[in-house]
C-alpha positions as CSV (number, residue, x, y, z in Angstrom):
1,M,81.4,-20.3,-158.0
2,T,77.9,-21.8,-157.9
3,V,76.9,-24.7,-160.1
4,S,73.4,-25.0,-161.5
5,A,71.6,-28.2,-161.1
6,E,71.6,-28.6,-165.0
7,A,75.4,-28.0,-165.0
8,A,76.0,-30.5,-162.3
9,L,73.8,-33.1,-163.9
10,S,75.5,-32.7,-167.2
11,G,78.9,-33.1,-165.6
12,V,77.8,-36.0,-163.6
13,Q,76.3,-37.7,-166.6
14,N,79.6,-37.1,-168.6
15,A,81.6,-38.7,-165.9
16,I,79.3,-41.8,-165.7
17,A,79.3,-42.1,-169.5
18,T,83.0,-41.8,-169.7
19,Y,83.4,-44.5,-167.0
20,A,81.0,-46.9,-168.9
21,H,82.9,-46.4,-172.3
22,A,86.3,-46.9,-170.5
23,L,85.0,-50.0,-168.7
24,D,83.7,-51.5,-171.9
25,S,86.9,-50.8,-173.9
26,G,89.2,-52.0,-171.1
27,R,90.8,-48.5,-170.6
28,I,91.7,-49.1,-167.0
29,D,93.9,-46.1,-166.4
30,L,91.0,-43.9,-167.6
31,I,88.8,-45.6,-165.0
32,S,91.2,-44.9,-162.1
33,E,91.7,-41.3,-163.3
34,L,87.9,-40.7,-162.9
35,F,88.3,-41.2,-159.2
36,T,89.7,-38.8,-156.7
37,E,93.1,-39.8,-155.3
38,D,91.3,-41.1,-152.2
39,G,88.3,-42.4,-154.1
40,V,86.4,-45.6,-153.2
41,A,84.8,-48.2,-155.5
42,E,82.5,-50.6,-153.7
43,I,81.2,-53.3,-156.0
44,A,78.9,-55.9,-154.6
45,G,80.4,-59.4,-154.6
46,Q,83.8,-58.1,-155.5
47,G,84.9,-55.9,-152.6
48,T,85.8,-52.3,-151.7
49,F,88.8,-50.7,-153.3
50,E,90.3,-47.5,-151.8
51,G,92.6,-45.1,-153.7
52,R,93.4,-44.8,-157.3
53,E,96.0,-47.5,-157.4
54,A,93.8,-50.2,-155.7
55,I,90.9,-49.3,-158.1
56,R,93.2,-49.6,-161.0
57,K,94.4,-53.1,-159.9
58,A,90.9,-54.2,-159.1
59,Y,89.5,-53.1,-162.5
60,E,92.3,-55.0,-164.3
61,A,90.6,-58.2,-163.2
62,F,87.4,-56.8,-164.8
63,A,89.0,-56.3,-168.2
64,P,86.7,-57.2,-171.0
65,Q,87.1,-60.9,-172.3
66,G,84.9,-60.1,-175.3
67,P,82.4,-57.5,-176.6
68,Q,80.5,-55.9,-173.7
69,L,78.4,-53.0,-173.1
70,H,77.2,-51.0,-170.0
71,L,74.0,-49.0,-170.5
72,V,73.5,-46.4,-167.7
73,G,70.3,-44.3,-167.5
74,N,67.8,-42.6,-165.3
75,T,70.5,-40.7,-163.5
76,V,69.2,-38.2,-161.0
77,L,70.9,-35.9,-158.5
78,T,70.0,-36.9,-155.0
79,S,71.6,-33.8,-153.3
80,P,71.6,-30.1,-154.0
81,P,74.1,-29.1,-156.6
82,G,77.5,-27.8,-155.3
83,D,81.2,-28.8,-155.5
84,E,80.0,-32.2,-154.2
85,V,76.9,-34.1,-155.4
86,T,75.3,-37.5,-154.9
87,A,73.5,-39.2,-157.8
88,S,71.6,-42.5,-158.5
89,S,71.6,-44.4,-161.8
90,N,70.3,-47.6,-163.1
91,L,72.5,-50.0,-165.2
92,V,72.2,-53.0,-167.6
93,F,75.3,-55.0,-168.6
94,F,75.1,-56.9,-171.9
95,V,77.5,-59.3,-173.4
96,R,77.8,-60.3,-177.0
97,G,77.1,-64.0,-177.7
98,E,77.6,-65.9,-180.8
99,T,74.5,-64.6,-182.5
100,A,73.2,-61.6,-180.4
101,W,73.6,-59.3,-177.4
102,A,72.1,-60.6,-174.1
103,P,71.6,-58.7,-170.8
104,L,73.8,-60.4,-168.1
105,L,73.3,-58.0,-165.0
106,V,70.9,-55.3,-163.9
107,G,72.0,-53.0,-161.1
108,A,72.4,-49.5,-159.8
109,Y,75.1,-47.0,-159.1
110,E,75.0,-44.7,-156.0
111,D,77.6,-42.0,-156.5
112,T,79.3,-39.2,-154.7
113,L,81.2,-37.0,-157.0
114,V,83.2,-33.8,-156.6
115,R,84.3,-31.1,-159.1
116,A,88.0,-31.3,-159.7
117,D,90.5,-30.7,-162.4
118,G,88.0,-29.1,-164.7
119,G,85.4,-32.0,-164.5
120,W,83.7,-34.3,-162.0
121,R,85.5,-37.2,-160.2
122,F,83.9,-40.0,-158.2
123,R,84.7,-39.8,-154.6
124,R,82.7,-42.9,-153.9
125,R,81.0,-45.3,-156.4
126,V,78.8,-48.1,-155.0
127,T,77.6,-50.7,-157.5
128,T,74.9,-53.0,-156.6
129,F,73.2,-55.7,-158.6
130,L,69.4,-56.8,-158.5
131,P,68.5,-60.4,-158.2
């Protein structure tokens, strides 16, 4: 079945948003389930983690220590739609201080996702941070 660009983008945006919400709420098992069994998460300054179990263990170290918020936007498909797509997104990471939210990091995601299990799963997610 052919997937339209709109359907692919919508599915990719849903996977990305689900990832951000899971990360901010500390739902580590959900994060690992968003990756394929052989998925790869490459995080600048942290390492490259291959397979769901390695990804789950790595993300345990990133569990929220307080209120946090990942805002992801400007997501575009960088390949033609199909059962596998690539996408680029911008991100800003905020933490809650004593009196207000403050941006801590600005970066980008470069993703490869595949259609699987009725949705989209990350085959590879590369996270970089801007200086």
